[in-house]
C-alpha positions, 0 to 999 in steps of 0.5 A: 536588442532592448526588446530582446532584453525585455522579453528575457527579463519577463520570462521569470515573471511569466513562469511565476505567474503561471505557477501561481495559477496552478491548483494547490496540489500541482504547485506542491508537486513542483516544489516537492518533486516525485514522492519518496519514502522519507516524506514523513515530515512533509505532511500532517500525520496521525500516530498509531501508538504501540502498546506492549512490544513483542520483539521478533525472535532471531533464528539460530542462523541469524545473519550467518548466511550471506548473500552472493556479491551480485545480490548485494550489488543488486540491493544497492543498485535499487536503493534498498533500505531494508531486507528481512527474511523471517522463517518459522516466525524467527528472523533469519536475515536482516540488513539495512542500507543507505543510512537506514536502521531498524528504528527508521520508518518508511512510507510503504506507499500502496502497500497501505492499501492492503492494510485498509483491506484488513480493517474492512475484514475486522469491521465485517467480523464485528458486524459494523459492516453488514456485508461486502455486497452492501452498496457504497451508498449505504455508508456514503450518501453521495453515491446514491446518485446515478450509475455509481449507486451500483458500486459495492464494497466488494467492487472496491476491494477487488478494484472493479468499481468502474469509477473514473480515477486516473492512476498516475503520479507523473502527471501534475493534474491526475487525481493520484497527484491531487490525492497525494499532494492535495488537501481535499481527499473527501471531495476528490473521491466523492466526485468520482463518476462511473466510467464503466459497469462495476464488477466486470474488469479489474482496473487498479485505482487508488480512489477505490481504497480511499473510499474503503477507508471512508466506509470503515470510518463511517461504519465504526465511528472512528478515524481509520488511524484510531481503528487501526491502532486498536484493532491491528497495531496494538494486537500485533505487538508492534514495537514502534509507533507508526504514522499515517499521513493526512491530507491536512491538519486534523484531516483524512488519512491518505489511505491509498498510499501513505502509511509509515512503519519499520521493516520489522513491524511491516513483517507483523502485517505479513504474518497476517497474510502467512497465517490467514489473519492470525498472529501469535496465536490470536485471530486478528482478522476473521479467517473467513474474510482472509480466505476470500481476500487471499484468493484471486477475484477470478470472476473478473476480467484482468487489465490485460483483457484475459477472461479471468483475473489470477493475481489480485484478491482484496486489495492484495496482490497474488504472485505465482512463482516457481510453483508457489502462490504467494500473497503480497503487499506492494507499493511504489518504489519497491515496497514489498511484504511477501508471504511464502506459505509453502516455506513458512516465510515472510520477506520484507523489502523496502527501498527507493526504487524498483525495476521498470520492466515487468513480466505481465503484472509483476515488477522483475525485481520482485522475482530477484528478492524471492530468489534471494530469500529462497537461497537463504531458506534453502541454506537454512534447511 
């Protein structure tokens, strides 16, 4: 009995010792749990300061059209915090749930990747990036070594780098977990090696986006946050400051995951999808870049082994639904900004969960939000 008591007493000490032996990012993952949309206070951050606010106008039928009870229940079931439908550049439907309001920011997670693509397009248009076919090594010297010297900016944009990133938040030891909870982003991505030839197959990798951010910084001589403030946030007339989480104080932006914004201001970024780089009559991202960014990279094999990729462009998803082709931003837990060009509409859904079931590459809740929005748009015609 005495021996048993000693063993039981030793268990907490053994657990504590094992915990202390874990790397920093794994200990943080255990302490903080799975990522959530209200993680702003957990990490250091840079602020994207707004300049002159340009509020969205409201449609004549603003919030006059109701969603059916089953749709309302669906929004609640998946922890929706914001749902917006913008039609012809005016807000048709806007609602907030679960304690959220129009001034609260959310982490949009991987929808952040599409913002990085917009910055690449701007830098290209300014001549600060020479060509999308420039090798990564032109901007990041560590990539001059080995097979990875063949990786280009275009490969990163289309998620076809072939680098050995493992995409998983559920593992304590994945590179994605280290990127989110760790404090060494630059070391993390500069140690990546080639696992397969670049430019052959689409394979979703957050490391590709992080490398793009470092390329932008090297090309423009500013931090990603500073460049985004000057070239995107202020020209868009954002009405609230936005935040970009960093890996450490005065560190690097978590460019693959961690941009915080309000739903209304996210819709401004959706406007760039809808209007091919233009917002409020101003061409913010070059039209030639947007035309390529919003087309599927059909020269690639897709992740399911098909011959031609039809659902991803430059860090931007492309959805085919009910005869429509809709570019959209997508983030973990169901952060969506969808442009519907055939209906001159933008849909924003932010929240705390999404469906676990997929139709090929599309989470099933995405179809439901599309149907909700189409119901409102049809009723408004």
